C-alpha positions as CSV (number, residue, x, y, z in Angstrom):
1,X,31.0,-17.5,6.0
2,X,31.6,-15.6,9.0
3,X,28.9,-14.8,11.5
4,X,26.2,-12.3,10.2
5,X,26.4,-8.7,11.3
6,X,22.5,-8.4,11.4
7,X,19.6,-10.7,12.0
8,X,17.8,-8.9,9.2
9,X,18.9,-6.6,6.2
10,X,16.1,-4.7,4.4
11,X,16.9,-3.9,0.8
12,X,14.8,-0.9,-0.2
13,X,14.1,2.4,1.7
14,X,10.7,3.3,0.6
15,X,7.6,3.0,2.8
16,X,7.3,-0.7,2.9
17,X,11.0,-1.1,3.4
18,X,11.1,1.3,6.3
19,X,8.0,-0.2,7.9
20,X,9.6,-3.7,7.6
21,X,12.9,-2.5,9.3
22,X,11.0,-0.7,12.0
23,X,8.9,-3.9,12.7
24,X,11.9,-6.3,12.7
25,X,13.7,-4.0,15.1
26,X,10.7,-3.7,17.4
27,X,10.7,-7.6,17.9
28,X,14.3,-7.7,18.7
29,X,16.2,-8.3,15.5
30,X,19.4,-6.6,14.7
31,X,18.3,-4.9,11.8
32,X,19.7,-2.7,8.9
33,X,18.1,-0.9,6.0
34,X,19.9,-0.2,2.9
35,X,18.7,1.8,-0.1
36,X,18.7,5.2,-1.8
37,X,17.1,8.2,0.0
38,X,13.4,8.4,-0.6
39,X,13.3,12.2,-1.5
40,X,13.5,12.5,-5.2
41,X,14.4,16.2,-5.0
42,X,12.7,19.2,-6.7
43,X,13.2,18.0,-10.2
44,X,11.0,14.8,-9.5
45,X,8.8,15.6,-6.4
46,X,7.0,12.6,-5.0
47,X,3.4,13.7,-4.9
48,X,2.1,10.2,-4.3
49,X,-0.3,9.6,-1.3
50,X,-1.3,6.4,0.6
51,X,-4.8,5.6,2.2
52,X,-3.8,3.7,5.3
53,X,-6.3,1.4,6.6
54,X,-6.7,1.1,10.2
55,X,-4.6,-2.1,10.5
56,X,-1.7,-0.1,8.9
57,X,-2.3,2.8,11.3
58,X,-2.4,0.3,14.1
59,X,1.1,-1.0,13.0
60,X,2.4,2.6,13.0
61,X,1.0,3.3,16.4
62,X,2.6,0.1,18.0
63,X,5.9,0.9,16.6
64,X,6.0,4.6,17.7
65,X,5.6,6.0,14.1
66,X,2.1,7.3,14.0
67,X,2.8,10.1,16.6
68,X,5.4,11.5,14.3
69,X,3.3,11.9,11.2
70,X,-0.4,11.8,12.1
71,X,-0.6,15.6,11.9
72,X,0.0,15.3,8.3
73,X,-2.9,12.8,7.5
74,X,-6.6,13.2,7.1
75,X,-9.1,10.7,8.4
76,X,-11.2,8.6,5.9
77,X,-14.7,8.4,7.3
78,X,-17.0,7.8,4.3
79,X,-16.5,6.1,0.9
80,X,-19.0,6.9,-1.9
81,X,-19.1,4.9,-4.9
82,X,-21.0,6.4,-8.0
83,X,-21.7,4.4,-11.2
84,X,-20.8,6.9,-13.9
85,X,-20.5,4.1,-16.6
86,X,-23.6,5.2,-18.4
87,X,-24.5,1.5,-19.0
88,X,-27.6,-0.4,-19.2
89,X,-27.1,-2.0,-16.0
90,X,-26.1,1.0,-13.5
91,X,-25.8,0.5,-9.8
92,X,-27.1,3.0,-7.3
93,X,-24.8,5.1,-5.4
94,X,-23.4,3.3,-2.5
95,X,-22.2,4.9,0.8
96,X,-20.0,3.2,3.3
97,X,-19.6,4.8,6.8
98,X,-17.1,3.8,9.2
99,X,-19.5,4.6,12.1
100,X,-21.6,1.8,10.8
101,X,-18.9,-0.7,12.0
102,X,-18.1,1.4,15.1
103,X,-15.0,2.9,13.9
104,X,-14.2,6.6,13.9
105,X,-12.4,6.2,10.5
106,X,-11.6,3.5,8.0
107,X,-8.1,4.8,8.0
108,X,-6.1,8.0,7.0
109,X,-4.7,9.5,3.8
110,X,-1.1,10.7,4.1
111,X,1.5,12.0,1.5
112,X,4.3,9.4,1.0
113,X,7.0,11.8,1.7
114,X,5.4,12.7,5.2
115,X,4.9,8.8,5.8
116,X,8.5,8.0,5.0
117,X,9.8,11.0,7.0
118,X,8.1,9.6,10.1
119,X,9.2,6.1,9.5
120,X,12.6,7.3,9.0
121,X,12.7,9.4,12.2
122,X,11.5,6.4,14.2
123,X,14.1,4.2,12.7
124,X,16.9,6.8,13.6
125,X,15.8,6.6,17.2
126,X,16.0,2.7,17.5
127,X,19.4,1.6,18.8
128,X,19.3,-1.8,17.0
129,X,18.5,-0.3,13.6
130,X,21.0,1.1,11.3
131,X,20.1,3.2,8.2
132,X,22.7,2.6,5.4
133,X,22.3,5.0,2.4
134,X,23.4,3.5,-0.7
135,X,22.9,3.5,-4.5
136,X,21.6,0.0,-4.2
137,X,22.5,-3.6,-4.0
138,X,24.7,-5.1,-6.8
139,X,24.8,-8.7,-5.7
140,X,22.9,-10.9,-3.2
141,X,24.7,-14.2,-2.4
142,X,22.7,-16.6,-0.1
143,X,24.7,-19.2,2.0
144,X,24.1,-22.0,4.4
145,X,24.3,-19.6,7.5
146,X,24.0,-16.2,6.3
147,X,23.6,-14.1,3.3
148,X,26.1,-11.7,1.7
149,X,24.9,-8.4,0.1
150,X,27.2,-6.1,-1.9
151,X,26.4,-2.5,-2.4
152,X,27.3,-0.3,-5.2
153,X,29.9,1.7,-3.1
154,X,31.9,-1.5,-2.7
155,X,30.7,-2.3,0.9
156,X,29.5,-5.8,1.8
157,X,26.8,-6.7,4.4
158,X,26.0,-9.9,6.0
159,X,22.7,-11.0,7.6
160,X,20.8,-14.1,8.5
161,X,17.7,-12.8,6.5
162,X,17.2,-10.5,3.7
163,X,13.8,-8.8,3.4
164,X,13.6,-7.7,-0.3
165,X,11.5,-4.5,-0.3
166,X,13.3,-3.5,-3.7
167,X,10.3,-3.1,-6.0
168,X,9.0,-4.6,-9.2
169,X,12.6,-5.2,-10.6
170,X,13.7,-6.8,-7.4
171,X,17.2,-8.0,-7.3
172,X,16.3,-9.7,-4.0
173,X,13.6,-11.8,-5.9
174,X,16.0,-12.7,-8.5
175,X,18.6,-13.9,-6.0
176,X,16.0,-16.0,-4.3
177,X,15.2,-17.6,-7.6
178,X,11.6,-16.9,-7.0
179,X,9.4,-17.0,-10.2
180,X,6.7,-14.3,-11.2
181,X,3.4,-14.2,-13.1
182,X,2.8,-10.6,-14.6
183,X,-0.1,-9.1,-16.6
184,X,-1.2,-5.7,-17.9
185,X,-4.2,-3.6,-18.5
186,X,-4.8,-1.2,-21.4
187,X,-5.0,1.7,-18.9
188,X,-2.9,4.2,-17.2
189,X,-3.4,5.9,-13.9
190,X,-3.1,9.7,-13.6
191,X,-2.0,10.8,-9.9
192,X,-2.1,14.5,-8.5
193,X,-3.2,16.7,-5.7
194,X,-5.6,19.6,-5.9
195,X,-7.4,22.1,-3.9
196,X,-11.2,22.6,-4.0
197,X,-13.7,25.3,-2.7
198,X,-16.1,22.8,-1.0
199,X,-15.3,20.6,2.0
200,X,-14.5,17.0,1.4
201,X,-16.0,16.2,4.9
202,X,-13.5,13.4,5.2
203,X,-15.1,11.4,2.3
204,X,-13.4,9.6,-0.6
205,X,-15.6,9.6,-3.8
206,X,-15.1,7.0,-6.4
207,X,-16.5,7.3,-9.8
208,X,-16.9,4.1,-11.7
209,X,-16.3,4.9,-15.4
210,X,-15.8,2.6,-18.5
211,X,-12.2,3.7,-18.7
212,X,-11.7,2.9,-14.9
213,X,-12.2,4.4,-11.6
214,X,-11.9,8.1,-11.0
215,X,-11.1,8.4,-7.2
216,X,-10.6,11.4,-4.7
217,X,-9.2,10.9,-1.3
218,X,-9.2,13.5,1.5
219,X,-6.0,15.3,2.6
220,X,-5.7,17.8,5.4
221,X,-7.6,21.1,4.8
222,X,-9.3,21.7,1.6
223,X,-7.1,19.4,-0.4
224,X,-7.5,16.0,-2.0
225,X,-5.6,13.4,-3.9
226,X,-6.7,12.1,-7.2
227,X,-6.2,8.6,-9.0
228,X,-7.6,8.9,-12.5
229,X,-7.5,5.6,-14.5
230,X,-7.9,6.2,-18.2
231,X,-7.0,4.8,-21.6
232,X,-3.4,5.4,-22.3
233,X,-4.1,8.0,-25.2
234,X,-6.6,9.7,-22.9
235,X,-4.0,9.8,-20.0
236,X,-1.4,11.3,-22.3
237,X,-3.7,14.0,-23.5
238,X,-4.5,15.0,-19.9
239,X,-0.8,15.1,-19.0
240,X,-0.1,17.6,-21.8
241,X,-2.9,20.2,-20.5
242,X,-2.0,23.2,-18.6
243,X,-3.1,23.6,-14.8
244,X,-6.1,25.5,-15.6
245,X,-7.3,23.2,-18.3
246,X,-6.6,20.0,-16.1
247,X,-8.6,21.6,-13.2
248,X,-11.6,22.2,-15.4
249,X,-11.3,18.5,-16.6
250,X,-11.3,17.4,-13.0
251,X,-14.3,19.7,-12.1
252,X,-16.3,18.1,-15.0
253,X,-15.5,14.4,-13.8
254,X,-16.4,15.4,-10.3
255,X,-19.8,16.6,-11.3
256,X,-19.7,19.6,-8.7
257,X,-18.8,17.4,-5.8
258,X,-16.0,19.5,-4.5
259,X,-16.8,22.9,-6.0
260,X,-14.2,24.7,-7.8
261,X,-10.8,23.1,-8.4
262,X,-7.7,24.9,-8.3
263,X,-3.8,24.5,-7.3
264,X,-3.6,21.2,-9.3
265,X,0.0,19.8,-8.3
266,X,2.4,18.0,-10.4
267,X,0.9,15.1,-12.5
268,X,2.5,11.6,-12.9
269,X,1.0,8.9,-15.0
270,X,1.9,5.2,-15.0
271,X,0.5,2.0,-16.9
272,X,-1.5,-0.3,-14.9
273,X,-0.1,-3.8,-14.4
274,X,-0.2,-6.8,-11.9
275,X,2.4,-9.2,-10.6
276,X,2.3,-12.1,-8.3
277,X,5.1,-14.5,-7.0
278,X,5.3,-18.2,-7.0
279,X,6.6,-18.0,-3.3
280,X,7.0,-15.3,-0.8
281,X,10.5,-16.6,0.6
282,X,13.4,-18.8,-0.3
283,X,17.1,-18.9,0.3
284,X,17.1,-16.6,3.2
285,X,15.1,-13.9,1.3
286,X,11.7,-12.8,2.2
287,X,9.9,-10.5,-0.2
288,X,7.7,-7.6,1.0
289,X,5.7,-4.9,-0.9
290,X,6.1,-4.6,-4.7
291,X,8.8,-7.2,-4.8
292,X,6.1,-9.7,-3.8
293,X,2.9,-8.2,-5.4
294,X,1.8,-5.5,-7.7
295,X,-1.8,-4.5,-8.1
296,X,-3.7,-1.6,-9.7
297,X,-4.3,1.5,-7.2
298,X,-7.8,0.4,-6.5
299,X,-9.3,-0.1,-3.1
300,X,-6.3,1.0,-1.1
301,X,-4.7,-2.4,-1.1
302,X,-1.2,-1.9,-2.5
303,X,0.9,-0.5,0.4
304,X,-1.5,-1.9,3.0
305,X,-0.7,-5.3,1.6
306,X,2.9,-4.3,2.0
307,X,2.5,-3.3,5.6
308,X,0.9,-6.7,6.4
309,X,4.0,-8.3,4.9
310,X,6.1,-6.3,7.3
311,X,4.1,-7.2,10.3
312,X,3.8,-10.9,9.3
313,X,7.5,-11.1,8.7
314,X,8.1,-9.6,12.2
315,X,5.8,-12.3,13.6
316,X,7.9,-15.1,12.0
317,X,11.1,-13.6,13.0
318,X,9.9,-13.0,16.6
319,X,8.8,-16.8,16.9
320,X,12.1,-17.9,15.5
321,X,14.2,-15.7,17.9
322,X,12.1,-16.8,20.8
323,X,12.8,-20.5,20.2
324,X,16.6,-19.8,19.5
325,X,15.9,-20.5,15.6
326,X,17.4,-19.0,12.6
327,X,15.0,-16.1,11.3
328,X,16.3,-16.9,7.9
329,X,15.9,-20.6,8.1
330,X,13.5,-22.8,6.2
331,X,11.0,-23.0,9.0
332,X,10.6,-19.0,9.2
333,X,10.5,-18.6,5.6
334,X,7.8,-21.3,5.2
335,X,5.7,-19.7,8.0
336,X,6.0,-16.5,6.1
337,X,4.8,-17.8,2.9
338,X,1.8,-19.4,4.5
339,X,1.0,-16.2,6.4
340,X,1.0,-14.2,3.2
341,X,-0.2,-16.4,0.4
342,X,-4.1,-16.5,0.8
343,X,-4.3,-12.8,1.9
344,X,-2.5,-11.5,-0.9
345,X,-4.0,-13.8,-3.5
346,X,-7.5,-12.8,-2.4
347,X,-6.8,-9.1,-2.7
348,X,-5.3,-9.4,-6.0
349,X,-8.4,-11.5,-7.3
350,X,-10.7,-8.9,-5.9
351,X,-9.1,-5.8,-7.3
352,X,-8.5,-7.5,-10.6
353,X,-12.2,-8.7,-10.9
354,X,-13.4,-5.3,-10.0
355,X,-11.2,-3.5,-12.6
356,X,-12.1,-6.0,-15.3
357,X,-15.8,-5.6,-14.6
358,X,-15.5,-1.8,-15.3
359,X,-13.6,-2.1,-18.6
360,X,-15.4,-5.4,-19.8
361,X,-18.0,-5.2,-22.5
362,X,-19.6,-8.4,-21.4
363,X,-23.1,-7.7,-20.4
364,X,-23.3,-10.6,-17.8
365,X,-20.2,-9.1,-16.0
366,X,-21.6,-5.7,-16.0
367,X,-24.9,-7.0,-14.7
368,X,-23.2,-8.9,-11.8
369,X,-21.1,-5.9,-10.7
370,X,-24.3,-3.7,-10.7
371,X,-26.2,-6.4,-8.8
372,X,-23.3,-6.6,-6.1
373,X,-23.2,-2.8,-5.7
374,X,-27.1,-2.8,-5.5
375,X,-27.0,-5.6,-2.7
376,X,-24.3,-3.7,-0.7
377,X,-26.2,-0.6,-0.9
378,X,-29.4,-2.1,0.1
379,X,-28.7,-4.8,2.7
380,X,-27.1,-3.5,5.8
381,X,-25.8,-6.6,7.3
382,X,-24.1,-7.4,3.9
383,X,-22.6,-4.0,3.7
384,X,-21.3,-4.1,7.2
385,X,-19.9,-7.5,6.5
386,X,-18.1,-6.4,3.5
387,X,-16.7,-3.3,5.4
388,X,-15.3,-5.4,8.1
389,X,-13.7,-7.9,5.8
390,X,-12.3,-5.5,3.2
391,X,-11.7,-2.3,5.1
392,X,-11.4,-3.1,8.7
393,X,-10.4,-6.8,9.4
394,X,-10.3,-7.8,12.9
395,X,-9.2,-11.5,12.8
396,X,-5.9,-13.2,11.8
397,X,-3.9,-10.1,12.0
398,X,-0.2,-10.1,12.9
399,X,0.6,-9.0,16.3
400,X,1.9,-5.6,15.5
401,X,-1.4,-4.8,13.6
402,X,-3.5,-5.6,17.0
403,X,-4.9,-3.0,19.2
404,X,-3.9,-3.4,22.8
405,X,-6.7,-5.3,24.5
406,X,-7.8,-2.3,26.7
407,X,-8.1,-0.1,23.6
408,X,-9.4,-2.5,21.2
409,X,-12.9,-0.8,21.4
410,X,-11.6,2.6,21.0
411,X,-10.4,4.0,17.7
412,X,-8.2,7.1,17.9
413,X,-9.8,10.3,16.6
414,X,-7.9,13.3,15.4
């Protein structure tokens, strides 16, 4: 094969793909990102939001993205967990405050459309990053020295490394020959945004119910986003309700927390499932985002894991380039697999365990969950340790997720 046109070619133009492309360009890679435009158009508007934890926000700061989209984000300063299962072993209400661990906020909630717009604007301004709009990749052919990618329009691109950010049905993963383990839950998640008469006070409220979590996350102004996990039959019933009826249903579940509910936006529902991979990289292909892992929308882990993928891959590529090594070579891919394996596995395990503890009818598991929440609510050092580990990790972070030394003690306020 001839010399590669790019050091890195990112397949997939969603948030994880653009974050990967910007991160790779920031560490000096000649980069391209190829994929369909993210905007779905008026017929299928994307109403999803993402609660970005501080490590993800720091990645956006360090790459110059955050200043382009932070005005569209709402801080997440408080997390309330309310046991609404009605079971024998019920936990007390638990409140996590970011100020307890010295942070102004755990993170920020932002609409995916605004996040991608900010990432794209930053990418367009980078001289070593090309944006290639395409219907998708039709073939990916790894070679000894580079990798060839054919696009639907007939164009062919070459790179030393492909970052596969092309989702659950990833053609990149197939080309790499990487196996998966998949599982499903008898649950569906209903997602939408809505307005409310009472302020959210920058707080996310999570009701733990037998069917799954019912979680509101603040948006700018008097709006919040909602992820409502239900049984498939109930989710379908809710989807069929008119705007006024669904607003009353949300009010009932919120138990008056946000006052009167109105302006419920377009609703989308999707089945809950999970997926993990046997390796994170092989044959000049590294997997990021949902090409590498799928977990239920619980605990704000999904896209935050994808952003950590992006930053870790940038670390591995930067180390290879600094030593005049191939960023798609075996050493770099092995380093990336090692960097992501434990982090992703631990998050998948924790989210799966929490979800199953809600839907399980086994009394010992219900009791263990209730005891765990009781201890978190009552023992301050344990609660703070949990917040630092799960919501605001400081150690073992990729370089692009670290705050500058002089600013490490100060978290940006809005």
